[in-house]
N, C-alpha and C positions, 0 to 999 in steps of 0.2 A: 273876337270883337269887343269892346268895350261897350257897356250899355248895353248888351246884346241880351235879349230876353230869351232867345233859341234853349230849348231846353239842352242840356246833355243826355244822347242815345244811357240811360243802363248796361251794362257790361252785360253780353251774353256767356250764360256758362258751355263752358267746353262741352263739344258730343261726346257721349257715354261711347265708349269700345264696347262694342255686344265683346261678352265670355267666352271663347273659345270652343267650338263643339268637341265634348269627348270623344276621343282616341275609340277608333273602335274593337270588338274586341274579338280576339283575334285566338283560331282553334286548328289545330294540327288534325288533320283526319288522315287515314292510309288506305290507297284504293288498291288491296287484295284480290287473292284467285291463281289459277293455275296460266299455264301455260299457253297464251294463245287465249285467254278468256276474255277480251277486250278492254283491259286496263289502261292501255296507252289512248284507244279509241275516248272511255268516256272521261280521260282528264282532259283530254284534247275539245272535245264536245260542249262541256259544261267548262271551263277558262278564260273567267273574264280579259286575261293577257296570253300572248303568245308563249305556247308551253314550254317547258324545258323537258329535250327526249334522249334520250341516250338509245337510241334503236340502231343495229347495225345489221347489213342481210347474214338471213340466215346461206353458212357453203353448207359444202359437201361436207365439211370438216365434222359436223355437227351431225351425219345425217344418223350414225349408231348412239348419239346420245340425246336430241330431242325427237321426241313421239310428237309425228303430226300427224297421226291418225285422225282423223276428222277433220284436221283444219292444212290439209293439204296445200291451199293458193295463200299462205303465209309463205312472206317474203321477207319481214326481219323480227328484228327481236327484242327487248328490254334488256340493257345488260349492265344499269344500275339504277335508278329510278328515273320517274315522270314524275315534272312537278306543274301546277298548276296554280290558280287562285278563284275563289269567289266567294262575293258580297253578297252576302243573307240582308236585306235593310242593309239599315246605317249602322246600327250597333254591329254587328258581328260579320266576321272574315272569314273565310276559310282557306288554309292551305292545303293544298289534296298530295299527296305525294304519291305517290306509284310503282309499288314492290315490282322487281323482276322476278318472271316466273319460273323459268329451270332453277333444278336442284342443285345446284353445281353454285347458285349465286344466293341459295337460300340465307348464305352468312352473315347476310347485309339485313337482315329481316331486323336484328335485333336494334341494331346500329336505326333504324329510320325507322324505329315503335318508340323509341326514346318519347318521350314530349307528344305521345299522341295518344288524345282522350276518345278515340273510337274509331272505327275504321267500318267501309263496303268492302262485302267480299261476295268476290264478280263468279257467278255459275255460271259455266255453257250445258244445260241439259243432255248434252250430245254426250258431256266425258266429264260427269259429274264426279269421279276419281279427283281428276287433279285440282281442285280445289280444297278435296278434305284438310291436307295439309295446312293449310292458310287457318279455317273452322277450326284445328286443333292448336295451333298454336296462339289464337288469340282466345281462348278458354282456358291455355293452360297460364295465362300472363291476366287474367281479371280485365282483361281489355273490350270494353262496350263493343258490338258488334252489326250488322242488319245484313242481309244476305240480299245480292241481289241479279235476279236471277235473266240473265241478258238474254233477249231473243235476237238470235240468228236470225236475218233476213226476215223480220218483224213477227217470228212464228213464233207460239209461247204453247206448246203441244200437248201442255203435261199441270193437271190443274197445279196448287199451290200446296195445299192440303197430301201431293202424290208427292210430290219433291222436298218438303219435308223430313218427311215420313224416312224417304233415299238417303237422304244428308244426316238423318240421326239427332236432329236438332230438336230441340227443348222449344216449349210452345215461349216463352219468356224473346227466343228470338227471331225477329221480322222475316218475311220474304216476303218481296216483293219482285211482283215483275218489272220490266225495265228493257228499253234497248239503250245501250252506250253510245250508239250513231247522235241520240237526238237529246236536246239540250235539256228540255224540259220534262221528261224521264229522270235522266240525271239526277236534275235538281230535284227532283221527288222525292230522290231515294236521298240524297245527302237533308233533305229539310226531314226525311222519318227518324234517319241519324241523333240532330239537332236534340228534336223532337224527346226523343224517347233518350238521349244525355240530360234535358232540362227535369225531366221528371226523375229524374235519379239522382240528380246530385237537390229538386227540391221535398224528394223523401229520406234522402238521406236529412236532409237539414232537421226536418218535420221531428225527427227520430231523437 
């Protein structure tokens, strides 16, 4: 209106758009070990998504191939891989790949290991020899790993020192007691591996 002394409102500055949060770092981890040591159970226990499983029923055709001594209750087996995911805080996501345990599927380990920064080797103390191949595999390839001793039925009858000696593990390889059925227990094993990888990276950067 002409002659009006009403002040013209000052223009407002456009609201600033918050910067997007950085994408979390993605790390590939293998869950390995012998036949029937609990790999599928561990991936399923800790995964925050519905895990991908490639289990098939055990049949009489495999009786002469698969050694079920000590795991007579086992009814299915992984024939390709297990896959799951877990976030460690907001900055780190672990992609978990469970390897098949039977010897006739070991040829897949080389492909699954591509891009993996570390591994968890699960051990059943009733059959420790079933995980020797996995330990040898990662040692030969220089892939850092920790050993998770899966306490079936929640029991751990042997101390860590005895298990380390039985597996002929060097001192720098961590041996951790765990229960593959419990999410918190599996998460602790994975965190121990990640801490080891971070320490190794920091040491390499400082040298």
